[in-house]
DRENKOLMI-662711 format. One record per residue (C-alpha): residue number from 1; y, z, x. Coordinates in nm, 4 decimals, decimal comma. Each point is the difference from the previous one (the first is absolute). Layout:
<rs>
(r NUM; (Y; Z; X))
...
</rs>
This chain:
<rs>
(r 1; (0,0000; 0,0000; 0,0000))
(r 2; (0,3363; -0,1012; 0,1467))
(r 3; (0,2781; 0,2564; 0,0332))
(r 4; (0,3200; -0,0992; -0,1849))
(r 5; (0,2890; -0,0840; 0,2310))
(r 6; (0,2827; 0,2490; 0,0235))
(r 7; (0,2802; -0,1101; -0,2339))
(r 8; (0,2983; 0,0309; 0,2324))
(r 9; (0,2285; -0,1857; -0,2392))
(r 10; (-0,0799; 0,2371; -0,2868))
(r 11; (0,0577; 0,3096; 0,2122))
(r 12; (0,3231; -0,1447; 0,1369))
(r 13; (0,1225; -0,0869; -0,3502))
(r 14; (-0,0471; 0,3597; -0,1227))
(r 15; (0,1447; 0,1453; 0,3200))
(r 16; (0,3038; -0,2296; -0,0092))
(r 17; (0,0623; 0,0704; -0,3693))
(r 18; (-0,0068; 0,3766; 0,0563))
(r 19; (0,2200; -0,0215; 0,3093))
(r 20; (0,2510; -0,2131; -0,1942))
(r 21; (0,0733; 0,2991; -0,2237))
(r 22; (0,0689; 0,2047; 0,3109))
(r 23; (0,2407; -0,2562; 0,1439))
(r 24; (0,1855; -0,0333; -0,3308))
(r 25; (0,0926; 0,3668; 0,0276))
(r 26; (0,0166; 0,0087; 0,3796))
(r 27; (0,3410; 0,1679; 0,0180))
(r 28; (-0,1057; 0,2743; -0,2397))
(r 29; (-0,3356; 0,0361; 0,1750))
(r 30; (0,1690; 0,0617; 0,3350))
(r 31; (0,3219; 0,1802; -0,0970))
(r 32; (-0,1751; 0,2577; -0,2193))
(r 33; (-0,2356; 0,1366; 0,2696))
(r 34; (0,2820; -0,0033; 0,2571))
(r 35; (0,2202; 0,2139; -0,2251))
(r 36; (-0,2904; 0,2268; -0,0995))
(r 37; (-0,1066; 0,0510; 0,3612))
(r 38; (0,3569; 0,0770; 0,1028))
(r 39; (0,0250; 0,2620; -0,2742))
(r 40; (-0,3278; 0,1573; 0,1106))
(r 41; (0,1396; 0,0416; 0,3494))
(r 42; (0,3248; 0,1441; -0,1327))
(r 43; (-0,1819; 0,2508; -0,2211))
(r 44; (-0,3153; 0,0781; 0,1959))
(r 45; (0,1015; -0,0987; 0,3510))
(r 46; (0,3397; 0,1701; -0,0011))
(r 47; (-0,0297; 0,2848; -0,2490))
(r 48; (-0,3552; 0,1099; 0,0785))
(r 49; (-0,0006; -0,1298; 0,3571))
(r 50; (0,2945; 0,2252; 0,0815))
(r 51; (-0,2219; 0,3010; -0,0810))
(r 52; (-0,3263; -0,1446; 0,1321))
(r 53; (0,0686; -0,1534; 0,3391))
(r 54; (-0,3518; -0,1233; 0,0757))
(r 55; (-0,3504; -0,0207; -0,1439))
(r 56; (-0,2859; -0,0017; 0,2514))
(r 57; (0,2469; -0,0917; 0,2728))
(r 58; (0,1491; -0,2946; -0,1921))
(r 59; (0,3611; 0,0125; -0,1309))
(r 60; (-0,0165; 0,0478; -0,3757))
(r 61; (0,1973; -0,3153; -0,0773))
(r 62; (-0,2448; -0,2090; 0,2020))
(r 63; (-0,3002; 0,1944; -0,1323))
(r 64; (0,0583; -0,1120; -0,3596))
(r 65; (0,0255; -0,3724; 0,0848))
(r 66; (-0,3768; -0,0740; -0,0326))
(r 67; (-0,0080; 0,1973; -0,3244))
(r 68; (0,2919; -0,1974; -0,1414))
(r 69; (-0,1679; -0,3284; 0,0891))
(r 70; (-0,3299; 0,1091; -0,1552))
(r 71; (0,1730; 0,1254; -0,3153))
(r 72; (0,1668; -0,3381; -0,0497))
(r 73; (-0,3185; -0,1855; 0,0947))
(r 74; (-0,2064; 0,1841; -0,2625))
(r 75; (0,2427; -0,0539; -0,2860))
(r 76; (0,0862; -0,3593; 0,0931))
(r 77; (-0,3635; -0,1086; 0,0443))
(r 78; (-0,1060; 0,1482; -0,3329))
(r 79; (0,3030; -0,1322; -0,1883))
(r 80; (-0,0200; -0,3552; 0,1360))
(r 81; (-0,3756; -0,0408; -0,0444))
(r 82; (-0,0192; 0,1642; -0,3434))
(r 83; (0,2854; -0,2068; -0,1437))
(r 84; (-0,1322; -0,3163; 0,1651))
(r 85; (-0,3313; 0,0101; -0,1902))
(r 86; (0,1308; 0,1712; -0,3147))
(r 87; (0,2654; -0,2627; -0,0733))
(r 88; (-0,2545; -0,2857; -0,0413))
(r 89; (-0,1952; 0,2295; -0,2341))
(r 90; (0,3162; 0,0731; -0,1978))
(r 91; (0,0976; -0,3674; -0,0344))
(r 92; (-0,3554; -0,1256; -0,0518))
(r 93; (0,0002; -0,2264; 0,3050))
(r 94; (-0,2852; 0,2060; 0,1475))
(r 95; (-0,2447; -0,2214; -0,1940))
(r 96; (0,1320; -0,3109; 0,1730))
(r 97; (-0,0443; 0,1771; 0,3323))
(r 98; (-0,3547; 0,1106; -0,0833))
(r 99; (-0,0973; -0,3541; -0,0987))
(r 100; (0,1547; -0,1555; 0,3120))
(r 101; (-0,2267; -0,1136; 0,2886))
(r 102; (0,0680; 0,3135; 0,2001))
(r 103; (-0,2368; 0,2886; 0,0660))
(r 104; (0,0726; 0,3639; -0,0686))
(r 105; (0,0119; 0,0718; 0,3730))
(r 106; (0,2591; -0,2731; 0,0535))
(r 107; (0,2043; 0,1331; -0,2923))
(r 108; (-0,0008; 0,3501; 0,1471))
(r 109; (0,0986; -0,1308; 0,3434))
(r 110; (0,2993; -0,1776; -0,1563))
(r 111; (0,1256; 0,2937; -0,2073))
(r 112; (-0,0824; 0,2826; 0,2406))
(r 113; (0,1161; -0,2013; 0,3026))
(r 114; (0,3396; -0,0614; -0,1582))
(r 115; (0,0399; 0,3649; -0,1063))
(r 116; (-0,0990; 0,1236; 0,3473))
(r 117; (0,2414; -0,2452; 0,1651))
(r 118; (0,2902; 0,1262; -0,2109))
(r 119; (-0,0861; 0,3609; 0,0831))
(r 120; (-0,0259; -0,0683; 0,3733))
(r 121; (0,3400; -0,1747; -0,0021))
(r 122; (0,1425; 0,3043; -0,1789))
(r 123; (-0,1580; 0,2327; 0,2565))
(r 124; (0,1536; -0,1972; 0,2879))
(r 125; (0,3415; 0,0104; -0,1707))
(r 126; (-0,0251; 0,3786; -0,0337))
(r 127; (-0,1108; 0,0340; 0,3629))
(r 128; (0,2980; -0,2044; 0,1215))
(r 129; (0,2362; 0,2000; -0,2230))
(r 130; (-0,1408; 0,3290; 0,1307))
(r 131; (0,0623; -0,1114; 0,3589))
(r 132; (0,3739; 0,0046; -0,0719))
(r 133; (-0,0175; 0,3705; -0,0885))
(r 134; (-0,2588; 0,1499; 0,2352))
(r 135; (-0,1785; -0,1001; 0,3226))
(r 136; (-0,3354; -0,1406; -0,1128))
(r 137; (-0,2897; -0,0197; 0,2446))
(r 138; (-0,3260; -0,1851; -0,0607))
(r 139; (-0,2609; 0,1215; 0,2474))
(r 140; (-0,2821; -0,2122; -0,1418))
(r 141; (0,1520; -0,3188; -0,1465))
(r 142; (-0,3380; -0,1713; -0,0502))
(r 143; (-0,1316; 0,2925; -0,2026))
(r 144; (0,3265; 0,0165; -0,1902))
(r 145; (-0,0547; -0,3608; -0,1109))
(r 146; (-0,3637; 0,0785; -0,0908))
(r 147; (0,0993; 0,2945; -0,2199))
(r 148; (0,2823; -0,2029; -0,1537))
(r 149; (-0,2322; -0,2884; -0,0923))
(r 150; (-0,2815; 0,2250; -0,1218))
(r 151; (0,2297; 0,2119; -0,2149))
(r 152; (0,1855; -0,2971; -0,1503))
(r 153; (-0,3280; -0,1772; -0,0807))
(r 154; (-0,1693; 0,3113; -0,1396))
(r 155; (0,2839; 0,0979; -0,2324))
(r 156; (0,0562; -0,3601; -0,1045))
(r 157; (-0,3642; -0,0037; -0,1119))
(r 158; (0,0633; 0,3298; -0,1774))
(r 159; (0,2999; -0,1549; -0,1730))
(r 160; (-0,2118; -0,3012; -0,0964))
(r 161; (-0,2479; 0,2345; -0,1696))
(r 162; (0,2838; 0,1779; -0,1833))
(r 163; (0,1407; -0,3336; -0,1152))
(r 164; (-0,3361; -0,1012; -0,1445))
(r 165; (-0,0505; 0,3411; -0,1653))
(r 166; (0,3498; 0,0308; -0,1506))
(r 167; (0,0480; -0,0982; -0,3633))
(r 168; (0,3785; 0,0286; 0,0105))
(r 169; (0,2966; 0,0313; 0,2348))
(r 170; (-0,0008; 0,3768; -0,0509))
(r 171; (-0,3485; 0,0279; 0,1465))
(r 172; (0,1102; -0,1997; 0,3045))
(r 173; (0,2326; 0,2888; 0,0867))
(r 174; (-0,2343; 0,2789; -0,1080))
(r 175; (-0,2267; 0,0177; 0,3053))
(r 176; (0,2761; -0,0414; 0,2643))
(r 177; (0,2208; 0,2649; -0,1628))
(r 178; (-0,2626; 0,2575; -0,0929))
(r 179; (-0,2452; -0,0412; 0,2872))
(r 180; (0,1178; -0,2007; 0,3023))
(r 181; (0,3500; 0,1470; 0,0429))
(r 182; (-0,1141; 0,3669; -0,0231))
(r 183; (-0,2880; -0,0696; 0,2380))
(r 184; (0,2449; -0,1600; 0,2443))
(r 185; (0,2288; 0,3015; 0,0064))
(r 186; (-0,2989; 0,2353; 0,0322))
(r 187; (-0,1377; -0,2274; 0,2719))
(r 188; (0,2537; 0,0990; 0,2638))
(r 189; (0,2491; -0,2850; -0,0228))
(r 190; (0,2862; 0,2326; 0,0992))
(r 191; (-0,1829; 0,2813; 0,1767))
(r 192; (-0,3190; 0,0903; 0,1819))
(r 193; (-0,2664; 0,1453; -0,2274))
(r 194; (-0,0492; 0,2684; 0,2668))
(r 195; (0,3272; 0,1440; -0,1317))
(r 196; (-0,1610; 0,0649; -0,3396))
(r 197; (-0,1611; 0,3335; -0,0943))
(r 198; (-0,3758; 0,0002; 0,0730))
(r 199; (-0,0958; -0,0435; -0,3660))
(r 200; (0,2290; -0,3008; -0,0505))
(r 201; (-0,1061; -0,1496; 0,3298))
(r 202; (-0,3597; 0,0047; -0,1237))
(r 203; (0,1102; -0,1687; -0,3219))
(r 204; (0,1944; -0,2614; 0,1984))
(r 205; (-0,3125; -0,0962; 0,1945))
(r 206; (-0,1454; -0,1344; -0,3267))
(r 207; (0,2988; -0,2324; -0,0293))
(r 208; (-0,0912; -0,3451; 0,1408))
(r 209; (0,3664; -0,0713; 0,0715))
(r 210; (-0,0051; 0,2722; 0,2683))
(r 211; (-0,2349; -0,2083; 0,2137))
(r 212; (0,2056; -0,3174; -0,0366))
(r 213; (0,3282; 0,1662; 0,0932))
(r 214; (-0,1564; 0,2045; 0,2791))
(r 215; (-0,1578; -0,3035; 0,1657))
(r 216; (0,3176; -0,2042; -0,0358))
(r 217; (0,2122; 0,2822; 0,1475))
(r 218; (-0,2429; 0,0284; 0,2917))
(r 219; (0,0644; -0,3656; 0,0854))
(r 220; (0,3683; 0,0911; 0,0401))
(r 221; (0,0039; 0,3397; 0,1686))
(r 222; (-0,3553; 0,0801; 0,1138))
(r 223; (-0,0102; 0,2930; -0,2418))
(r 224; (-0,2165; 0,0281; -0,3109))
(r 225; (-0,1071; 0,2550; -0,2603))
(r 226; (-0,3579; -0,1332; 0,0036))
(r 227; (-0,2034; -0,1967; 0,2529))
(r 228; (0,0866; -0,3688; 0,0185))
(r 229; (-0,3636; -0,1025; -0,0416))
(r 230; (-0,0163; 0,1926; -0,3269))
(r 231; (0,3222; -0,1682; -0,1165))
(r 232; (-0,1470; -0,3445; 0,0668))
(r 233; (-0,3278; 0,0972; -0,1637))
(r 234; (0,1702; 0,1272; -0,3171))
(r 235; (0,2173; -0,3116; -0,0233))
(r 236; (-0,3034; -0,2230; 0,0448))
(r 237; (-0,1995; 0,1954; -0,2586))
(r 238; (0,2808; -0,0307; -0,2557))
(r 239; (0,0182; -0,3736; 0,0696))
(r 240; (-0,3757; -0,0439; -0,0490))
(r 241; (0,0104; 0,1913; -0,3309))
(r 242; (0,2830; -0,2204; -0,1273))
(r 243; (-0,1813; -0,3186; 0,1046))
(r 244; (-0,3038; 0,1204; -0,1963))
(r 245; (0,2162; 0,0749; -0,3059))
(r 246; (0,1687; -0,3426; 0,0139))
(r 247; (-0,3405; -0,1698; 0,0365))
(r 248; (-0,1216; 0,1858; -0,3099))
(r 249; (0,3137; -0,1013; -0,1934))
(r 250; (-0,0590; -0,3696; 0,0642))
(r 251; (-0,3740; 0,0269; -0,0568))
(r 252; (0,0461; 0,1580; -0,3423))
(r 253; (0,3340; -0,1583; -0,0918))
(r 254; (0,1412; 0,3452; -0,0733))
(r 255; (0,3333; -0,0449; -0,1825))
(r 256; (0,0307; -0,3521; 0,1348))
(r 257; (-0,2061; -0,2035; -0,2423))
(r 258; (0,0721; 0,2013; -0,3140))
</rs>
């Protein structure tokens, strides 16, 4: 039995369509994170940093940079991917897509690839903005790129699942607001979890976001709340689970074909 050829044109068409939405609002997409990041440094970097000079030997303003990037990466990846697949469901064009000569894998590559690309661009913008406020060091640039790609891809897949599951625009916001954002703040975006009381530190270790932020921060400053190998393992495990969920969605047609 011959293996079907990879449909590059189909993947590129989905990817280009999704990226077109990003470029139509390019100014807003760039200006908003720049302003938000600047405000974070004014509030957290100046107000709190004046009372907390350093965390684990890193100036507080610089310490929160990886957390800020991860916070934006999580929310952007989920938002872009969930809206990207939900909108065709809402308009009914999903049936045209499902009947097109493109496989489910190719469809996912197009949607998730575009969402991850947007998130990575946003992360780079935040990193450049942060460099104007604090001295940013990247001790392990290769690993920084690995964590950036893994996180953007993983949460874009998560957003894809949310977009398929959601029955309305309200549900698109439900999971990010009620689950992802609280987990991000508990996950040490603006502090080391070693600063938490022992009971809360134990609770935080059940938060998968802790491992993502910790590994990403290690790539900057050689300091981490948990071992880097564990961070990579947790990220990979989350990615595998999401791949399995997406495979099940397309196998059963869950909320796609009905």
